[in-house]
N, C-alpha and C positions, 0 to 999 in steps of 0.2 A: 557585480562591482565589491571590488576589495570594500574591508574594514576602513582601512587609513583613507579612502575616497571619499566614505559616509562618514567619517566623523568630524565635528565641528570644533574648531581651535577657539577658547577665548584667552584675549591678552588682560591680564589685570595689574591695573597700574595703579600704585601706591604712594604718593610721594613724601608721605612722614611716616618716621618709623619713631615712635615715642608713644606713651600709654596705653590704648586700647589698640592702636593702629595695626602693629605686628599680629595680633589674635585675629584681629578681623581679618587680614590677609590671610590666616590659615582656615578660617571660617568660609572665606569665599571660594578657594582653592579646593577646599574639600567637598563643597557644593559644586560646583562644577563638573568636578570629577565625579561624581556620584550621579550627575546627569548626563553621564557618557560624553563629555568634552574633553578633549586635551586643554592644558593652561599655558601659556606664556606670561611668566611674573617679570613684573619690572616693578624693582624696589632697591630702596637707598643702601641696604644690606641683605646681599642674596644668601650668605649662609646662613645667617637668622633667619629669613623667610623659608628656608628651606625645613630648619627647625621646627617653625610654627606649621606648617604642612604636614609634617610628620606625626606631631603632636594632635593635628586637626583629625586625619584620615585613620589612624589608629593602625590596625593590620590589614586595612586595604590592599588587596593584591595587586603587584604590577603599575602601582601609582605613577613610580620613578621613571619609568617609561614617557608617561603622558605629561611630564611636567619638566619645562625648562625655566630656570629663573636665572635673570641677567640683572646687572647694575642699572638703576635709574639715577641720573642727576638728579637735583633737588633744586637747583636753582637759589636765587640772593631770596633775602630777605626784604619784606616792603619796607620802600620809602615812610611810610606813615609809620613809627615808632617800633619796627621792627619786628613785627609779626610776621607769620610763615604768609598769611594771605593779605591783599589789601591794596596793591596799584597796580596801573594798567599792565605799563612794562612787564613786570613778574609773572603776572598771571599769563600775558601772552608767551613768556620765555618758559613755562610748564607746559605748556598744549606744544609750543617747537620741542622741547626736551624731550618730551614724552613721545611726539612723534618719530626724532630721529631715532630715539632708540628703542622704538617697536621695529622699524626697518630693520637696523643691525640684528636685533633677535630674531626677529625674522630669517633672515639669510644666515644667522648661524644655527637657527633649529630645522631649518627645512621647512617649517609650519608658516602657514600663512592666517591671520586672524580674521575671522567672520565676526566679531565681535569683539569691539573694546570696553572694558568695564572698570570703573573708577570707584573703589569702595569709599572715596571721601571726596564727592565731587568739588565741595565747598572751594576748594583751594585753586579750582579752575575756573572759578565763575567771578570774582571779585572785581569790579571796576573793570569788567570786560563785557558788557552787554552786546555784545555781536556773534549773531546765530549761525555766522559763516566760518568762524573761526576753528569749529571742529574740522569741517571739509577742507580746509585749506591746511591742517597743520597733520590731521590722522585718517582722513578718506575711507573713513570705515563705520559699517553701524556701532552705536554706543550708548551706554546707559549709566548710571550710576546711583550711589546711595547719597541723599543729602540731607545732613545732619542739621543744619543749623537756619530752619526755613521757617524761624518763630514770628518772622513780619509778614507772612499770610495770615495771621490769626485776624479774625473778622474783629474783634474789638479794638485795633490799632487805631491810630490815628495819624498824627505825624509819621511812625514807622513806615506807613503804606503810602507815602508822597510818590509824584512820579521821580524825583530827584533821587530819592532814598532807594526806591525799587532799581534806578538805573547802576547806583553805587551796587547793590548786591549781584549784579551781574545776572541776574534769573533769565534775562529776554533770550541767553545763549542757550539757554534748554530748548528753546523753540526750534532750534538745530533741524533741520529735515532729516538729517541720521541720527537723533537722537528716539529710539525707541517708546522708551518709559523712564520715568525717574523713581525711585524708591526714597523712602523717608523711613526714620524710626518713631516720630513722633506722629502719631495717628491721629490727631485733633484738627490739623489744618490741609487735610488731603481734599477737601472739596473746593476748598477756595483755590489752592494750587491747580488743580484741574481745570477750573473756568480759567485762568492767566494763563498755562501752557496749551491747552487745549488738546492733552495727550495723556493719558495714563498714568495718574501718582499712585504707586503700590506702597501700601503700611507694611514694612518689615517686621517680624518679629526680631525682637533685640536678645538674642541667640547666647548662651553659656555651654562651655563645658563642665562636667563635673567627676572628669576622672581624677582618681587620686593616687599617691606615689605610693609603691611597694613598700617602702621604709619612712617611717615620720619624720620629716626634715627637723633640722637641728633648732631651726625657728617657731616652728608648732611646737617643739617640745619644751625650749625656753621658755614661751609663752605659759603653756600648761603648767610647769613647775612654779612659774612666779605666782601663779593665780591661785594655786592653790586649793583648788577647789571654791575658789568666789567665781560666780556669775561675770563671763568676759563679756565685754561691750567692744566692738572691734571696728576698726576704718583701716582701708588698703588704699595707699597713695594720699600722701600730706598734702597735696595742693590746697590753696586758700578758698577757693571755690568749694571745696568738700566740707569746710564749716569746721576745720581741725582746730581752731580757735575755741570755739564756743563748746567742742566736745571736751577739752583741756578744763575748759571751766568748770563742766560739771565734772570731772575726775577729781578737780578738787574741793569742790564742794562736797563730793561723795566721802573725801578722804576727811574732812572734817568732820563729816557727820559720822565717820568711822563705819560705814556700810558694806556689806560682803561683796562689791564691785571690782573688777580689775577692767582696765582701760589700755588696751593695745591699739597701740600707732604704729603702722609699720609700712614699709615701701619709701619710698625715694622722699625726702626732703630737702627742699631749695631752702636756703636763706634768703635769696636774691629777691625771694618772691613775696617776702613779708615786709611790712611797714618797722620803720625803727620800733617802735612802742611795741607792735605785736612780737618782735624778735626778742624783745627785751624781758615778756613775760614768759615765751619759749624758753631762753637763757637761765631764766631765773626757776623755772621747774626742772630743767635737766639740772643744775646744781641739786636743789633738791633731792632729787633721785639718786644722784650720783654721790649725795652723803648718807641715802638712807633714809632720811625724813619721810621722804614719800614712798611708799611700798606696793600702791595701787596703781601703777602705771608704767607700761614698758614704752620708751621713746627713743630709738638709737637714730641720733641723726646723721650718722654715717653709713646707713645702710644703705642698700642700692636697691635697683627694681628687682624684685622677687623673681629667679631665675627661668622657673618654668611655670604654666599653668597648671600642673600638678601640686607644686610645691605652693603658689596660690591659694588652689582649692583645698589644700591640707589645713590650711591656715583659717582661712574665712568659714569652714566647716566645723572650725572648734569654737567660732564666737557663738555666744546665746543671744546675743542681740546684734545686729547691725548697723550701725550710723549711715545714715543717708540724709542726714540734714545738709544736704547742699545752701551754696547762698550764690545770689545772683545766677544761676544756671538754669536754663529754662527747658532742656533739651530729655531722652530719655539717657537711662545709666542701664548698664548692664550689673551694676549692682543688685539692683532688686529681683533681675532674674535670675542671680546666683542664689540671693537671698530664698527666693522661692524654691529653687531647687534643692536646696538643702532643707526647706520646712524651717526659716530661721524667722523671725518677726524682725521689723526693720523702723526705725526712727527716722521720718523724713519730712522736708518741709512742704509745709501746705502750699498750694496752687502748682501751676506748670505741669510740666510731662508726669514729674516722680510722684506728683502728691495727689494728681488725680488717678495714675494708675493704683496707687497701696490703697485709697478709700475706695475704688470700684473693687475692689477684689481683697478689701480686709486685711492685708498683710502686713499689716501694724498699726502704726498710729503717726500724725501728722501733728507740727508745731508751726507756729510765724517763724519768719527767717529768722536765724540768731537769737531766738528767746532759749536762754540758760534753762530759767525757771520752769519752763514746758518741757524743755527737753527732758530735764531730771524727772518732774513728773511722769512724762512717757516711759521713762524707763522702769520706775514701780510700775507702773498699769502693766507693762507688756511682762513684765517678771511674774507678775500676778496672773498672765493670763487672761488680760481683760481688756475692755475700750474704756474711752472717757467716760461712759457713762456707768462704767462698773458690771457690765453684765460681758459673759465670755466673747470674747475676740471671733471667735469663729473664723480664722482664716482660709479663703477658698485657695489654697498652694495650688492645686490640683488646675483649676481653671486656669491659675497665670501660667502654668508651664505649658500646655496646651495651647494658650494664647501666643505662647513665647518660644515656640517648642522647633528646634532642627528639621523636623517633618514639614512644619509650614513654610520653614527657613529655602530647605530643599526643592520643596514645590514650587516656590516664586521662582527662582534661578533656574529651574527644568523647563517650566514653561517660555521664560526669555530664549531659551538655547533652543528649543523646539519651534519657536515660531519664527528662527532666521531662515 
């Protein structure tokens, strides 16, 4: 039998193209290619998708012959507050658009998908608890990665009510065509398996560590501004990342004349901040522009760091990584990247991030939003100690093994082999 008759085809469908989603698309495509499959990619930005795939696969020979990427219409925003997820009509619309786009992509590529994979299945669940929907719209075996699954925690009360579970749409995952469900937060696997009656797989939160051949301008600029001071860094300035708290720590460090430099990099969206928070940020920006504050890099007009290699260049220059997120329950690639580069982190206690960091001792945790504790944690980490003053003794190697690309590849290879 010819190879073309043996090879499996995976349709990778990603409705979002912001934040970590483009990088995830590259990771998943690379893994399916390494598993020997072909990939039909459906994404809002096919050109950017090809760039992400190229970055993820590196020098893999002949990969372009096994990839066919097509545009995916994303559908409208929710009736409820304009979020991407959140009402039955638009969730069903996403399934319908995915099925139609896949039919067209199969016709153009000449390939037929043996498996449909959603690297962000959340957008296809909310307010649509009907397990028949995948059969009606795509009619193929499918799987996906579920990121916001924290309502399955065993200590929840109201969040586990039948009405809440219906709104989450998890019943759709009971579709007879759904082979298994992946999650990044390993804490709730057993509860989800009990509810769904099918395998729930804990995925590693993988990251890439390749660096550019030449130091990017942003890395150089921050290095020169730091002028030998220890750099505490954050990339991506969403409110949930604790940007305001890190800014308060930076202001205190300036008052105490400490040899610390704070790098705030990535996209800053003024509309995401309250008027009072924005007033603080604007006052800091004025003080930076006047030269009064010389320990902060914060460019409000900066865009997304263009490539993963550029991102890694800047990230690897940090002495401490800021991961003290707020109102955030899930996994974060920030910890994976910090462990890969052997950089300690300040993180919020509790939830997935705090659980992981304390388990592998790769930094120190603080109460959410606590500026004083964050300040003290930086002191401790720069001295290489834990809260008790003993050596921190981070287990970066075990963290990296738990979240390795090899584990990621094995999970997806097993999924392809089971078809």
